CHARMM-style PDB file with segment names, atoms N, HN, CA, C and O in Angstrom:
ATOM      1  N   MET     1     120.969 112.017 103.303  1.00  0.00      PROA
ATOM      2  CA  MET     1     119.670 112.318 102.698  1.00  0.00      PROA
ATOM      3  C   MET     1     118.778 111.078 102.812  1.00  0.00      PROA
ATOM      4  O   MET     1     119.169 109.983 102.408  1.00  0.00      PROA
ATOM      5  N   ASN     2     117.594 111.259 103.358  1.00  0.00      PROA
ATOM      6  HN  ASN     2     117.276 112.148 103.686  1.00  0.00      PROA
ATOM      7  CA  ASN     2     116.608 110.197 103.421  1.00  0.00      PROA
ATOM      8  C   ASN     2     116.142 109.899 101.994  1.00  0.00      PROA
ATOM      9  O   ASN     2     115.811 110.814 101.239  1.00  0.00      PROA
ATOM     10  N   ARG     3     116.119 108.615 101.630  1.00  0.00      PROA
ATOM     11  HN  ARG     3     116.388 107.872 102.242  1.00  0.00      PROA
ATOM     12  CA  ARG     3     115.734 108.255 100.244  1.00  0.00      PROA
ATOM     13  C   ARG     3     114.392 108.828  99.842  1.00  0.00      PROA
ATOM     14  O   ARG     3     114.222 109.274  98.708  1.00  0.00      PROA
ATOM     15  N   ILE     4     113.446 108.821 100.751  1.00  0.00      PROA
ATOM     16  HN  ILE     4     113.585 108.459 101.673  1.00  0.00      PROA
ATOM     17  CA  ILE     4     112.099 109.276 100.398  1.00  0.00      PROA
ATOM     18  C   ILE     4     112.098 110.759 100.012  1.00  0.00      PROA
ATOM     19  O   ILE     4     111.196 111.217  99.310  1.00  0.00      PROA
ATOM     20  N   SER     5     113.098 111.502 100.466  1.00  0.00      PROA
ATOM     21  HN  SER     5     113.831 111.130 101.036  1.00  0.00      PROA
ATOM     22  CA  SER     5     113.171 112.923 100.110  1.00  0.00      PROA
ATOM     23  C   SER     5     113.509 113.125  98.634  1.00  0.00      PROA
ATOM     24  O   SER     5     113.413 114.244  98.128  1.00  0.00      PROA
ATOM     25  N   ARG     6     113.899 112.062  97.942  1.00  0.00      PROA
ATOM     26  HN  ARG     6     113.977 111.154  98.353  1.00  0.00      PROA
ATOM     27  CA  ARG     6     114.130 112.128  96.499  1.00  0.00      PROA
ATOM     28  C   ARG     6     112.816 112.235  95.729  1.00  0.00      PROA
ATOM     29  O   ARG     6     112.808 112.603  94.555  1.00  0.00      PROA
ATOM     30  N   ILE     7     111.719 111.917  96.385  1.00  0.00      PROA
ATOM     31  HN  ILE     7     111.725 111.618  97.339  1.00  0.00      PROA
ATOM     32  CA  ILE     7     110.404 111.974  95.749  1.00  0.00      PROA
ATOM     33  C   ILE     7     109.816 113.359  96.019  1.00  0.00      PROA
ATOM     34  O   ILE     7     109.671 113.783  97.165  1.00  0.00      PROA
ATOM     35  N   THR     8     109.486 114.043  94.935  1.00  0.00      PROA
ATOM     36  HN  THR     8     109.604 113.698  94.004  1.00  0.00      PROA
ATOM     37  CA  THR     8     108.944 115.392  95.050  1.00  0.00      PROA
ATOM     38  C   THR     8     107.561 115.458  94.398  1.00  0.00      PROA
ATOM     39  O   THR     8     107.242 114.699  93.483  1.00  0.00      PROA
ATOM     40  N   ILE     9     106.768 116.378  94.896  1.00  0.00      PROA
ATOM     41  HN  ILE     9     107.027 116.994  95.639  1.00  0.00      PROA
ATOM     42  CA  ILE     9     105.429 116.588  94.345  1.00  0.00      PROA
ATOM     43  C   ILE     9     105.252 118.076  94.086  1.00  0.00      PROA
ATOM     44  O   ILE     9     105.379 118.899  94.993  1.00  0.00      PROA
ATOM     45  N   SER    10     104.960 118.404  92.845  1.00  0.00      PROA
ATOM     46  HN  SER    10     104.856 117.736  92.108  1.00  0.00      PROA
ATOM     47  CA  SER    10     104.723 119.797  92.454  1.00  0.00      PROA
ATOM     48  C   SER    10     103.593 119.819  91.437  1.00  0.00      PROA
ATOM     49  O   SER    10     103.576 119.030  90.492  1.00  0.00      PROA
ATOM     50  N   SER    11     102.665 120.716  91.638  1.00  0.00      PROA
ATOM     51  HN  SER    11     102.679 121.357  92.406  1.00  0.00      PROA
ATOM     52  CA  SER    11     101.541 120.814  90.697  1.00  0.00      PROA
ATOM     53  C   SER    11     102.011 121.206  89.298  1.00  0.00      PROA
ATOM     54  O   SER    11     101.284 121.026  88.322  1.00  0.00      PROA
ATOM     55  N   GLU    12     103.220 121.738  89.204  1.00  0.00      PROA
ATOM     56  HN  GLU    12     103.811 121.884  89.997  1.00  0.00      PROA
ATOM     57  CA  GLU    12     103.754 122.166  87.911  1.00  0.00      PROA
ATOM     58  C   GLU    12     104.495 121.054  87.163  1.00  0.00      PROA
ATOM     59  O   GLU    12     104.872 121.231  86.005  1.00  0.00      PROA
ATOM     60  N   ILE    13     104.698 119.933  87.807  1.00  0.00      PROA
ATOM     61  HN  ILE    13     104.391 119.789  88.748  1.00  0.00      PROA
ATOM     62  CA  ILE    13     105.430 118.828  87.182  1.00  0.00      PROA
ATOM     63  C   ILE    13     104.543 117.589  87.173  1.00  0.00      PROA
ATOM     64  O   ILE    13     104.112 117.117  88.225  1.00  0.00      PROA
ATOM     65  N   CYS    14     104.278 117.071  85.994  1.00  0.00      PROA
ATOM     66  HN  CYS    14     104.628 117.454  85.139  1.00  0.00      PROA
ATOM     67  CA  CYS    14     103.480 115.845  85.817  1.00  0.00      PROA
ATOM     68  C   CYS    14     102.155 115.892  86.568  1.00  0.00      PROA
ATOM     69  O   CYS    14     101.737 114.904  87.171  1.00  0.00      PROA
ATOM     70  N   HSD    15     101.502 117.045  86.527  1.00  0.00      PROA
ATOM     71  HN  HSD    15     101.841 117.848  86.037  1.00  0.00      PROA
ATOM     72  CA  HSD    15     100.170 117.222  87.114  1.00  0.00      PROA
ATOM     73  C   HSD    15     100.129 116.877  88.603  1.00  0.00      PROA
ATOM     74  O   HSD    15      99.105 116.418  89.109  1.00  0.00      PROA
ATOM     75  N   GLY    16     101.237 117.098  89.297  1.00  0.00      PROA
ATOM     76  HN  GLY    16     102.069 117.470  88.886  1.00  0.00      PROA
ATOM     77  CA  GLY    16     101.263 116.875  90.735  1.00  0.00      PROA
ATOM     78  C   GLY    16     101.504 115.445  91.166  1.00  0.00      PROA
ATOM     79  O   GLY    16     101.365 115.122  92.346  1.00  0.00      PROA
ATOM     80  N   LYS    17     101.862 114.582  90.229  1.00  0.00      PROA
ATOM     81  HN  LYS    17     101.975 114.844  89.271  1.00  0.00      PROA
ATOM     82  CA  LYS    17     102.176 113.195  90.596  1.00  0.00      PROA
ATOM     83  C   LYS    17     103.528 113.151  91.295  1.00  0.00      PROA
ATOM     84  O   LYS    17     104.396 113.977  91.015  1.00  0.00      PROA
ATOM     85  N   PRO    18     103.713 112.190  92.206  1.00  0.00      PROA
ATOM     86  CA  PRO    18     105.023 112.041  92.842  1.00  0.00      PROA
ATOM     87  C   PRO    18     106.077 111.701  91.781  1.00  0.00      PROA
ATOM     88  O   PRO    18     105.896 110.781  90.984  1.00  0.00      PROA
ATOM     89  N   CYS    19     107.174 112.455  91.788  1.00  0.00      PROA
ATOM     90  HN  CYS    19     107.320 113.202  92.436  1.00  0.00      PROA
ATOM     91  CA  CYS    19     108.232 112.299  90.782  1.00  0.00      PROA
ATOM     92  C   CYS    19     109.598 112.190  91.449  1.00  0.00      PROA
ATOM     93  O   CYS    19     109.763 112.467  92.637  1.00  0.00      PROA
ATOM     94  N   ILE    20     110.554 111.785  90.651  1.00  0.00      PROA
ATOM     95  HN  ILE    20     110.419 111.560  89.686  1.00  0.00      PROA
ATOM     96  CA  ILE    20     111.937 111.676  91.109  1.00  0.00      PROA
ATOM     97  C   ILE    20     112.618 113.035  91.035  1.00  0.00      PROA
ATOM     98  O   ILE    20     112.700 113.627  89.958  1.00  0.00      PROA
ATOM     99  N   ARG    21     113.104 113.533  92.153  1.00  0.00      PROA
ATOM    100  HN  ARG    21     113.038 113.053  93.027  1.00  0.00      PROA
ATOM    101  CA  ARG    21     113.942 114.733  92.257  1.00  0.00      PROA
ATOM    102  C   ARG    21     113.509 115.905  91.380  1.00  0.00      PROA
ATOM    103  O   ARG    21     114.354 116.586  90.799  1.00  0.00      PROA
ATOM    104  N   GLY    22     112.221 116.142  91.279  1.00  0.00      PROA
ATOM    105  HN  GLY    22     111.534 115.589  91.751  1.00  0.00      PROA
ATOM    106  CA  GLY    22     111.733 117.275  90.509  1.00  0.00      PROA
ATOM    107  C   GLY    22     111.826 117.097  89.005  1.00  0.00      PROA
ATOM    108  O   GLY    22     111.526 118.019  88.246  1.00  0.00      PROA
ATOM    109  N   MET    23     112.241 115.917  88.574  1.00  0.00      PROA
ATOM    110  HN  MET    23     112.485 115.169  89.191  1.00  0.00      PROA
ATOM    111  CA  MET    23     112.307 115.636  87.136  1.00  0.00      PROA
ATOM    112  C   MET    23     110.948 115.105  86.690  1.00  0.00      PROA
ATOM    113  O   MET    23     110.067 114.851  87.510  1.00  0.00      PROA
ATOM    114  N   ARG    24     110.801 114.949  85.433  1.00  0.00      PROA
ATOM    115  HN  ARG    24     111.517 115.155  84.766  1.00  0.00      PROA
ATOM    116  CA  ARG    24     109.543 114.433  84.886  1.00  0.00      PROA
ATOM    117  C   ARG    24     109.575 112.895  84.825  1.00  0.00      PROA
ATOM    118  O   ARG    24     109.300 112.288  83.790  1.00  0.00      PROA
ATOM    119  N   TRP    25     109.909 112.315  85.930  1.00  0.00      PROA
ATOM    120  HN  TRP    25     110.132 112.809  86.770  1.00  0.00      PROA
ATOM    121  CA  TRP    25     109.923 110.862  86.086  1.00  0.00      PROA
ATOM    122  C   TRP    25     108.975 110.479  87.213  1.00  0.00      PROA
ATOM    123  O   TRP    25     109.395 110.403  88.368  1.00  0.00      PROA
ATOM    124  N   PRO    26     107.698 110.236  86.902  1.00  0.00      PROA
ATOM    125  CA  PRO    26     106.752 109.841  87.948  1.00  0.00      PROA
ATOM    126  C   PRO    26     107.122 108.489  88.569  1.00  0.00      PROA
ATOM    127  O   PRO    26     107.619 107.588  87.894  1.00  0.00      PROA
ATOM    128  N   VAL    27     106.870 108.380  89.845  1.00  0.00      PROA
ATOM    129  HN  VAL    27     106.466 109.112  90.394  1.00  0.00      PROA
ATOM    130  CA  VAL    27     107.104 107.125  90.564  1.00  0.00      PROA
ATOM    131  C   VAL    27     106.383 105.983  89.854  1.00  0.00      PROA
ATOM    132  O   VAL    27     106.930 104.886  89.742  1.00  0.00      PROA
ATOM    133  N   GLU    28     105.180 106.222  89.381  1.00  0.00      PROA
ATOM    134  HN  GLU    28     104.736 107.114  89.472  1.00  0.00      PROA
ATOM    135  CA  GLU    28     104.413 105.150  88.741  1.00  0.00      PROA
ATOM    136  C   GLU    28     105.126 104.601  87.501  1.00  0.00      PROA
ATOM    137  O   GLU    28     104.993 103.416  87.196  1.00  0.00      PROA
ATOM    138  N   VAL    29     105.871 105.430  86.790  1.00  0.00      PROA
ATOM    139  HN  VAL    29     105.979 106.393  87.038  1.00  0.00      PROA
ATOM    140  CA  VAL    29     106.605 104.958  85.611  1.00  0.00      PROA
ATOM    141  C   VAL    29     107.771 104.064  86.045  1.00  0.00      PROA
ATOM    142  O   VAL    29     108.051 103.050  85.406  1.00  0.00      PROA
ATOM    143  N   ILE    30     108.441 104.440  87.122  1.00  0.00      PROA
ATOM    144  HN  ILE    30     108.214 105.264  87.641  1.00  0.00      PROA
ATOM    145  CA  ILE    30     109.536 103.620  87.650  1.00  0.00      PROA
ATOM    146  C   ILE    30     108.992 102.253  88.076  1.00  0.00      PROA
ATOM    147  O   ILE    30     109.571 101.217  87.749  1.00  0.00      PROA
ATOM    148  N   ILE    31     107.887 102.261  88.800  1.00  0.00      PROA
ATOM    149  HN  ILE    31     107.416 103.102  89.066  1.00  0.00      PROA
ATOM    150  CA  ILE    31     107.267 101.003  89.250  1.00  0.00      PROA
ATOM    151  C   ILE    31     106.840 100.170  88.046  1.00  0.00      PROA
ATOM    152  O   ILE    31     106.993  98.949  88.051  1.00  0.00      PROA
ATOM    153  N   ASP    32     106.313 100.813  87.030  1.00  0.00      PROA
ATOM    154  HN  ASP    32     106.189 101.805  87.026  1.00  0.00      PROA
ATOM    155  CA  ASP    32     105.899 100.112  85.816  1.00  0.00      PROA
ATOM    156  C   ASP    32     107.095  99.440  85.132  1.00  0.00      PROA
ATOM    157  O   ASP    32     106.991  98.298  84.685  1.00  0.00      PROA
ATOM    158  N   MET    33     108.218 100.139  85.051  1.00  0.00      PROA
ATOM    159  HN  MET    33     108.302 101.067  85.414  1.00  0.00      PROA
ATOM    160  CA  MET    33     109.413  99.540  84.435  1.00  0.00      PROA
ATOM    161  C   MET    33     109.874  98.320  85.233  1.00  0.00      PROA
ATOM    162  O   MET    33     110.233  97.294  84.655  1.00  0.00      PROA
ATOM    163  N   LEU    34     109.862  98.437  86.556  1.00  0.00      PROA
ATOM    164  HN  LEU    34     109.571  99.271  87.025  1.00  0.00      PROA
ATOM    165  CA  LEU    34     110.255  97.297  87.386  1.00  0.00      PROA
ATOM    166  C   LEU    34     109.282  96.126  87.212  1.00  0.00      PROA
ATOM    167  O   LEU    34     109.699  94.972  87.118  1.00  0.00      PROA
ATOM    168  N   SER    35     107.993  96.436  87.171  1.00  0.00      PROA
ATOM    169  HN  SER    35     107.655  97.374  87.247  1.00  0.00      PROA
ATOM    170  CA  SER    35     107.002  95.357  87.045  1.00  0.00      PROA
ATOM    171  C   SER    35     107.035  94.699  85.667  1.00  0.00      PROA
ATOM    172  O   SER    35     106.564  93.573  85.502  1.00  0.00      PROA
ATOM    173  N   SER    36     107.586  95.396  84.686  1.00  0.00      PROA
ATOM    174  HN  SER    36     107.968  96.310  84.820  1.00  0.00      PROA
ATOM    175  CA  SER    36     107.711  94.796  83.355  1.00  0.00      PROA
ATOM    176  C   SER    36     108.894  93.834  83.280  1.00  0.00      PROA
ATOM    177  O   SER    36     109.090  93.144  82.280  1.00  0.00      PROA
ATOM    178  N   GLY    37     109.686  93.801  84.367  1.00  0.00      PROA
ATOM    179  HN  GLY    37     109.527  94.361  85.180  1.00  0.00      PROA
ATOM    180  CA  GLY    37     110.809  92.869  84.411  1.00  0.00      PROA
ATOM    181  C   GLY    37     112.171  93.522  84.267  1.00  0.00      PROA
ATOM    182  O   GLY    37     113.195  92.840  84.323  1.00  0.00      PROA
ATOM    183  N   MET    38     112.196  94.835  84.083  1.00  0.00      PROA
ATOM    184  HN  MET    38     111.364  95.389  84.037  1.00  0.00      PROA
ATOM    185  CA  MET    38     113.481  95.519  83.981  1.00  0.00      PROA
ATOM    186  C   MET    38     114.173  95.516  85.337  1.00  0.00      PROA
ATOM    187  O   MET    38     113.532  95.684  86.373  1.00  0.00      PROA
ATOM    188  N   SER    39     115.480  95.324  85.319  1.00  0.00      PROA
ATOM    189  HN  SER    39     116.001  95.188  84.476  1.00  0.00      PROA
ATOM    190  CA  SER    39     116.251  95.413  86.550  1.00  0.00      PROA
ATOM    191  C   SER    39     116.624  96.872  86.801  1.00  0.00      PROA
ATOM    192  O   SER    39     116.507  97.718  85.915  1.00  0.00      PROA
ATOM    193  N   ILE    40     117.068  97.144  88.003  1.00  0.00      PROA
ATOM    194  HN  ILE    40     117.164  96.457  88.723  1.00  0.00      PROA
ATOM    195  CA  ILE    40     117.530  98.495  88.317  1.00  0.00      PROA
ATOM    196  C   ILE    40     118.659  98.876  87.368  1.00  0.00      PROA
ATOM    197  O   ILE    40     118.684  99.992  86.849  1.00  0.00      PROA
ATOM    198  N   ALA    41     119.581  97.966  87.141  1.00  0.00      PROA
ATOM    199  HN  ALA    41     119.560  97.059  87.563  1.00  0.00      PROA
ATOM    200  CA  ALA    41     120.709  98.237  86.237  1.00  0.00      PROA
ATOM    201  C   ALA    41     120.238  98.563  84.824  1.00  0.00      PROA
ATOM    202  O   ALA    41     120.788  99.457  84.181  1.00  0.00      PROA
ATOM    203  N   GLN    42     119.231  97.850  84.336  1.00  0.00      PROA
ATOM    204  HN  GLN    42     118.784  97.123  84.858  1.00  0.00      PROA
ATOM    205  CA  GLN    42     118.712  98.116  82.988  1.00  0.00      PROA
ATOM    206  C   GLN    42     118.053  99.491  82.913  1.00  0.00      PROA
ATOM    207  O   GLN    42     118.218 100.212  81.929  1.00  0.00      PROA
ATOM    208  N   ILE    43     117.320  99.843  83.940  1.00  0.00      PROA
ATOM    209  HN  ILE    43     117.186  99.257  84.739  1.00  0.00      PROA
ATOM    210  CA  ILE    43     116.658 101.151  83.958  1.00  0.00      PROA
ATOM    211  C   ILE    43     117.704 102.263  83.925  1.00  0.00      PROA
ATOM    212  O   ILE    43     117.576 103.223  83.166  1.00  0.00      PROA
ATOM    213  N   ILE    44     118.722 102.127  84.741  1.00  0.00      PROA
ATOM    214  HN  ILE    44     118.826 101.347  85.358  1.00  0.00      PROA
ATOM    215  CA  ILE    44     119.776 103.141  84.788  1.00  0.00      PROA
ATOM    216  C   ILE    44     120.562 103.185  83.482  1.00  0.00      PROA
ATOM    217  O   ILE    44     120.951 104.260  83.026  1.00  0.00      PROA
ATOM    218  N   GLU    45     120.791 102.038  82.889  1.00  0.00      PROA
ATOM    219  HN  GLU    45     120.474 101.165  83.259  1.00  0.00      PROA
ATOM    220  CA  GLU    45     121.504 101.999  81.605  1.00  0.00      PROA
ATOM    221  C   GLU    45     120.701 102.727  80.525  1.00  0.00      PROA
ATOM    222  O   GLU    45     121.262 103.479  79.728  1.00  0.00      PROA
ATOM    223  N   ASP    46     119.396 102.502  80.503  1.00  0.00      PROA
ATOM    224  HN  ASP    46     118.940 101.892  81.151  1.00  0.00      PROA
ATOM    225  CA  ASP    46     118.530 103.142  79.512  1.00  0.00      PROA
ATOM    226  C   ASP    46     118.276 104.621  79.825  1.00  0.00      PROA
ATOM    227  O   ASP    46     118.032 105.419  78.920  1.00  0.00      PROA
ATOM    228  N   HSD    47     118.335 104.978  81.104  1.00  0.00      PROA
ATOM    229  HN  HSD    47     118.534 104.330  81.840  1.00  0.00      PROA
ATOM    230  CA  HSD    47     117.998 106.338  81.545  1.00  0.00      PROA
ATOM    231  C   HSD    47     119.054 106.815  82.546  1.00  0.00      PROA
ATOM    232  O   HSD    47     118.801 106.830  83.751  1.00  0.00      PROA
ATOM    233  N   PRO    48     120.236 107.205  82.055  1.00  0.00      PROA
ATOM    234  CA  PRO    48     121.361 107.523  82.947  1.00  0.00      PROA
ATOM    235  C   PRO    48     121.133 108.714  83.877  1.00  0.00      PROA
ATOM    236  O   PRO    48     121.917 108.922  84.803  1.00  0.00      PROA
ATOM    237  N   GLU    49     120.083 109.495  83.653  1.00  0.00      PROA
ATOM    238  HN  GLU    49     119.446 109.326  82.901  1.00  0.00      PROA
ATOM    239  CA  GLU    49     119.796 110.589  84.571  1.00  0.00      PROA
ATOM    240  C   GLU    49     119.222 110.072  85.892  1.00  0.00      PROA
ATOM    241  O   GLU    49     119.177 110.801  86.883  1.00  0.00      PROA
ATOM    242  N   LEU    50     118.788 108.823  85.898  1.00  0.00      PROA
ATOM    243  HN  LEU    50     118.824 108.231  85.093  1.00  0.00      PROA
ATOM    244  CA  LEU    50     118.287 108.193  87.115  1.00  0.00      PROA
ATOM    245  C   LEU    50     119.434 107.518  87.862  1.00  0.00      PROA
ATOM    246  O   LEU    50     120.426 107.101  87.263  1.00  0.00      PROA
ATOM    247  N   GLU    51     119.279 107.422  89.170  1.00  0.00      PROA
ATOM    248  HN  GLU    51     118.473 107.761  89.657  1.00  0.00      PROA
ATOM    249  CA  GLU    51     120.265 106.768  90.026  1.00  0.00      PROA
ATOM    250  C   GLU    51     119.601 105.618  90.768  1.00  0.00      PROA
ATOM    251  O   GLU    51     118.382 105.583  90.932  1.00  0.00      PROA
ATOM    252  N   ARG    52     120.424 104.685  91.209  1.00  0.00      PROA
ATOM    253  HN  ARG    52     121.415 104.713  91.076  1.00  0.00      PROA
ATOM    254  CA  ARG    52     119.919 103.532  91.963  1.00  0.00      PROA
ATOM    255  C   ARG    52     119.038 103.989  93.131  1.00  0.00      PROA
ATOM    256  O   ARG    52     117.979 103.411  93.377  1.00  0.00      PROA
ATOM    257  N   GLU    53     119.474 105.014  93.838  1.00  0.00      PROA
ATOM    258  HN  GLU    53     120.334 105.484  93.638  1.00  0.00      PROA
ATOM    259  CA  GLU    53     118.710 105.509  94.985  1.00  0.00      PROA
ATOM    260  C   GLU    53     117.345 106.049  94.565  1.00  0.00      PROA
ATOM    261  O   GLU    53     116.402 106.008  95.355  1.00  0.00      PROA
ATOM    262  N   ASP    54     117.223 106.551  93.344  1.00  0.00      PROA
ATOM    263  HN  ASP    54     117.989 106.583  92.702  1.00  0.00      PROA
ATOM    264  CA  ASP    54     115.922 107.020  92.835  1.00  0.00      PROA
ATOM    265  C   ASP    54     114.953 105.853  92.703  1.00  0.00      PROA
ATOM    266  O   ASP    54     113.780 105.954  93.063  1.00  0.00      PROA
ATOM    267  N   ILE    55     115.467 104.745  92.180  1.00  0.00      PROA
ATOM    268  HN  ILE    55     116.420 104.663  91.888  1.00  0.00      PROA
ATOM    269  CA  ILE    55     114.616 103.555  92.001  1.00  0.00      PROA
ATOM    270  C   ILE    55     114.182 103.023  93.364  1.00  0.00      PROA
ATOM    271  O   ILE    55     113.014 102.695  93.571  1.00  0.00      PROA
ATOM    272  N   LEU    56     115.128 102.944  94.282  1.00  0.00      PROA
ATOM    273  HN  LEU    56     116.077 103.210  94.115  1.00  0.00      PROA
ATOM    274  CA  LEU    56     114.798 102.458  95.623  1.00  0.00      PROA
ATOM    275  C   LEU    56     113.845 103.413  96.340  1.00  0.00      PROA
ATOM    276  O   LEU    56     112.972 102.973  97.089  1.00  0.00      PROA
ATOM    277  N   ALA    57     114.006 104.715  96.114  1.00  0.00      PROA
ATOM    278  HN  ALA    57     114.715 105.073  95.506  1.00  0.00      PROA
ATOM    279  CA  ALA    57     113.086 105.693  96.707  1.00  0.00      PROA
ATOM    280  C   ALA    57     111.669 105.495  96.172  1.00  0.00      PROA
ATOM    281  O   ALA    57     110.694 105.647  96.908  1.00  0.00      PROA
ATOM    282  N   SER    58     111.562 105.158  94.893  1.00  0.00      PROA
ATOM    283  HN  SER    58     112.354 105.035  94.294  1.00  0.00      PROA
ATOM    284  CA  SER    58     110.240 104.893  94.300  1.00  0.00      PROA
ATOM    285  C   SER    58     109.573 103.704  94.969  1.00  0.00      PROA
ATOM    286  O   SER    58     108.375 103.726  95.253  1.00  0.00      PROA
ATOM    287  N   LEU    59     110.355 102.673  95.216  1.00  0.00      PROA
ATOM    288  HN  LEU    59     111.327 102.654  94.985  1.00  0.00      PROA
ATOM    289  CA  LEU    59     109.813 101.498  95.908  1.00  0.00      PROA
ATOM    290  C   LEU    59     109.420 101.843  97.343  1.00  0.00      PROA
ATOM    291  O   LEU    59     108.374 101.409  97.827  1.00  0.00      PROA
ATOM    292  N   ASP    60     110.256 102.617  98.017  1.00  0.00      PROA
ATOM    293  HN  ASP    60     111.106 102.969  97.625  1.00  0.00      PROA
ATOM    294  CA  ASP    60     109.929 103.059  99.379  1.00  0.00      PROA
ATOM    295  C   ASP    60     108.630 103.861  99.384  1.00  0.00      PROA
ATOM    296  O   ASP    60     107.767 103.659 100.239  1.00  0.00      PROA
ATOM    297  N   TYR    61     108.501 104.772  98.420  1.00  0.00      PROA
ATOM    298  HN  TYR    61     109.201 104.936  97.725  1.00  0.00      PROA
ATOM    299  CA  TYR    61     107.299 105.610  98.343  1.00  0.00      PROA
ATOM    300  C   TYR    61     106.055 104.740  98.120  1.00  0.00      PROA
ATOM    301  O   TYR    61     105.025 104.944  98.763  1.00  0.00      PROA
ATOM    302  N   ALA    62     106.158 103.788  97.219  1.00  0.00      PROA
ATOM    303  HN  ALA    62     106.995 103.622  96.697  1.00  0.00      PROA
ATOM    304  CA  ALA    62     105.022 102.904  96.949  1.00  0.00      PROA
ATOM    305  C   ALA    62     104.653 102.104  98.194  1.00  0.00      PROA
ATOM    306  O   ALA    62     103.473 101.959  98.515  1.00  0.00      PROA
ATOM    307  N   LYS    63     105.644 101.592  98.883  1.00  0.00      PROA
ATOM    308  HN  LYS    63     106.602 101.710  98.622  1.00  0.00      PROA
ATOM    309  CA  LYS    63     105.399 100.800 100.091  1.00  0.00      PROA
ATOM    310  C   LYS    63     104.705 101.645 101.158  1.00  0.00      PROA
ATOM    311  O   LYS    63     103.727 101.210 101.766  1.00  0.00      PROA
ATOM    312  N   ILE    64     105.214 102.842 101.377  1.00  0.00      PROA
ATOM    313  HN  ILE    64     106.008 103.196 100.883  1.00  0.00      PROA
ATOM    314  CA  ILE    64     104.627 103.707 102.399  1.00  0.00      PROA
ATOM    315  C   ILE    64     103.212 104.123 101.995  1.00  0.00      PROA
ATOM    316  O   ILE    64     102.311 104.162 102.833  1.00  0.00      PROA
ATOM    317  N   SER    65     103.019 104.432 100.726  1.00  0.00      PROA
ATOM    318  HN  SER    65     103.751 104.401 100.045  1.00  0.00      PROA
ATOM    319  CA  SER    65     101.688 104.821 100.244  1.00  0.00      PROA
ATOM    320  C   SER    65     100.670 103.710 100.466  1.00  0.00      PROA
ATOM    321  O   SER    65      99.538 103.968 100.874  1.00  0.00      PROA
ATOM    322  N   LEU    66     101.075 102.493 100.199  1.00  0.00      PROA
ATOM    323  HN  LEU    66     101.995 102.285  99.868  1.00  0.00      PROA
ATOM    324  CA  LEU    66     100.157 101.359 100.370  1.00  0.00      PROA
ATOM    325  C   LEU    66      99.915 101.022 101.834  1.00  0.00      PROA
ATOM    326  O   LEU    66      98.882 100.446 102.174  1.00  0.00      PROA
ATOM    327  N   SER    67     100.854 101.374 102.700  1.00  0.00      PROA
ATOM    328  HN  SER    67     101.693 101.842 102.423  1.00  0.00      PROA
ATOM    329  CA  SER    67     100.706 101.058 104.122  1.00  0.00      PROA
ATOM    330  C   SER    67      99.656 101.945 104.795  1.00  0.00      PROA
ATOM    331  O   SER    67      99.143 101.618 105.865  1.00  0.00      PROA
ATOM    332  N   GLY    68      99.347 103.076 104.149  1.00  0.00      PROA
ATOM    333  HN  GLY    68      99.765 103.343 103.280  1.00  0.00      PROA
ATOM    334  CA  GLY    68      98.389 103.996 104.738  1.00  0.00      PROA
ATOM    335  C   GLY    68      99.017 105.006 105.676  1.00  0.00      PROA
ATOM    336  O   GLY    68      98.332 105.886 106.199  1.00  0.00      PROA
ATOM    337  N   ARG    69     100.327 104.882 105.892  1.00  0.00      PROA
ATOM    338  HN  ARG    69     100.883 104.167 105.468  1.00  0.00      PROA
ATOM    339  CA  ARG    69     101.023 105.849 106.749  1.00  0.00      PROA
ATOM    340  C   ARG    69     101.246 107.141 105.959  1.00  0.00      PROA
ATOM    341  O   ARG    69     101.498 107.099 104.754  1.00  0.00      PROA
ATOM    342  N   PRO    70     101.156 108.269 106.625  1.00  0.00      PROA
ATOM    343  CA  PRO    70     101.457 109.522 105.945  1.00  0.00      PROA
ATOM    344  C   PRO    70     102.942 109.572 105.566  1.00  0.00      PROA
ATOM    345  O   PRO    70     103.807 109.198 106.358  1.00  0.00      PROA
ATOM    346  N   ILE    71     103.219 110.033 104.366  1.00  0.00      PROA
ATOM    347  HN  ILE    71     102.517 110.337 103.723  1.00  0.00      PROA
ATOM    348  CA  ILE    71     104.589 110.135 103.885  1.00  0.00      PROA
ATOM    349  C   ILE    71     105.401 111.039 104.809  1.00  0.00      PROA
ATOM    350  O   ILE    71     106.586 110.783 105.026  1.00  0.00      PROA
ATOM    351  N   GLN    72     104.798 112.079 105.352  1.00  0.00      PROA
ATOM    352  HN  GLN    72     103.835 112.287 105.175  1.00  0.00      PROA
ATOM    353  CA  GLN    72     105.500 113.019 106.203  1.00  0.00      PROA
ATOM    354  C   GLN    72     106.100 112.347 107.443  1.00  0.00      PROA
ATOM    355  O   GLN    72     107.098 112.826 107.982  1.00  0.00      PROA
ATOM    356  N   GLU    73     105.503 111.249 107.897  1.00  0.00      PROA
ATOM    357  HN  GLU    73     104.692 110.860 107.459  1.00  0.00      PROA
ATOM    358  CA  GLU    73     106.012 110.555 109.087  1.00  0.00      PROA
ATOM    359  C   GLU    73     107.404 109.997 108.863  1.00  0.00      PROA
ATOM    360  O   GLU    73     108.185 109.885 109.808  1.00  0.00      PROA
ATOM    361  N   VAL    74     107.725 109.644 107.623  1.00  0.00      PROA
ATOM    362  HN  VAL    74     107.090 109.735 106.856  1.00  0.00      PROA
ATOM    363  CA  VAL    74     109.005 108.996 107.343  1.00  0.00      PROA
ATOM    364  C   VAL    74     109.976 109.910 106.632  1.00  0.00      PROA
ATOM    365  O   VAL    74     111.154 109.577 106.501  1.00  0.00      PROA
ATOM    366  N   ALA    75     109.510 111.051 106.171  1.00  0.00      PROA
ATOM    367  HN  ALA    75     108.553 111.322 106.277  1.00  0.00      PROA
ATOM    368  CA  ALA    75     110.384 111.964 105.427  1.00  0.00      PROA
ATOM    369  C   ALA    75     111.374 112.641 106.334  1.00  0.00      PROA
ATOM    370  OT1 ALA    75     112.186 113.443 105.873  1.00  0.00      PROA
TER     371      ALA     75
END
């Protein structure tokens, strides 16, 4: 499974924001936790429904989004 495929977008979940595996975990919240200084291990410890690959997929999604490349090119 390509990590980026863990990121889903549905108008019915979080107003169409990119989220982790169809859950109500927007990528922006994951990035916010990382930027606040939380480690991947701390995030997973606090939120066991998340997996390491989810966090890395969020970073991949952010990187691709900022690069200007269409997400579909890498999915």
